[in-house]
C-alpha angles and dihedrals in degrees: 000000000000115000124192107248089214089084090061091049091049093049091049090052090051091051094048093046091049091049091050092050091048092051091048091048092051091048091048090051091049091050091050090048091054090048091052091049090050090049092052092048090050091052090051092048090053090053091055099035092124088075113074095205096042096102093053092046092047098054091046092050093048092049092050090053098043107033097067090054103033103028137236092322085081100048121137091263091052092047089053089051090054090053092048090046092058093045092053095041106031095162114075094198089058092063110110118232090210090066124072131206092268088058092049092049087062095042097052090060091060117101117221130039096237092052092047092048090052094055092045091053093046094046092052096042094048096035091235120193117225090261092053093048091049091051093051092048092046093048089052097239091169094052094044092054093044092055089073103022142052116263092234092054093048091051094044092053091046092051090046089239088130139011118245110264095193132041089232088066090075109013114092130221115222106026116207112219102173090132090071090074094222118150117237092217095052125093113237138159134236088261090058092053092045092051091049091051092052090048090052096034095140092056091044091053088051091053092045091059140226126357102009123145126182116244111167148334125220090009107197119227123193113204115174094318096321122109127214131178125213112211099219135358124196136170124222115208094194094053090033094222145101116266118207119198123198117190122218119179092189134056113302118256132196088248089061090054091051092050092051091046089057091053091048091050091050093052092047092053102038110018108030118093121223093253093051128089125244117290118262123219124204122194105204102198141169092229138001142187106224091203091056090048092049095048093045093056133060115265092245093048115148101154106062118065128178114207126178120222125218123202095204133047108246126242118252090255091052091050092051092050092047092052091048092050092049093048091049090049092051091049090049092049090049091051091051091048091050090053 
């Protein structure tokens, strides 16, 4: 008797989906349990708030009572996390079922409600795993976006309260590509970087930001007998436009900007539909001179963006210094403009 193998495939899907729902349900229950423990600890702390050392004593006492029976998941450090969890998320109904306890352990370490809200919205919208959320926090996604955008706009886009009106609302500078596994000291060509990006396309899309979909690599253009090849082509559903990426492993030149501008013009004239927005071009380069970029482009430019790539995630000290330099630069530019 011949049996359609589709039934086996359908049953396997049912089993996997049921398992996934069961795992999520267990994780949600665990998260709520930890929240309730944190709530109870907070209530007890309030009752003994006249003693300055009561909180420290309380978490130590609870851990000593619970850890022997329930294991290391109820150590003093974990008990303190439960308390911090409740303090940062005091409303049980506001807990998001899409996020598990491992997500919340990262989120409760973030200072600032706006910043925390941003990562919650992004994690849910992009279905980030714990590893992906940790990477975005560690690479200072929030700070990188805020360097060139208003905080309210960043949050509004993250919460899907508004669509991005400018490519700079979602495109990062610099981009961190440590997942490519390329060595900073090694010599490599644009083709090497392009191949590594295609191999790690999922991670690259995550670093690019919201709404990106891969379209083509080495897209061939025929222009009056001449052939040109665009490194990478994407489409962004939020911006509703094509996004062309040209890779440069050396310092960016004004000739590179001109080349990308030609590709952008071609897409606008021959590929873009009437309902779509103008094509965006990104020069992904090892190094750039912002003054050269600025002079090479029209003052009202919104379609060509130069973004440096970094092959290693920075240390916390490097990130702080980078943020300070960028803020000082923006203040200096503003002062010159005011004059």
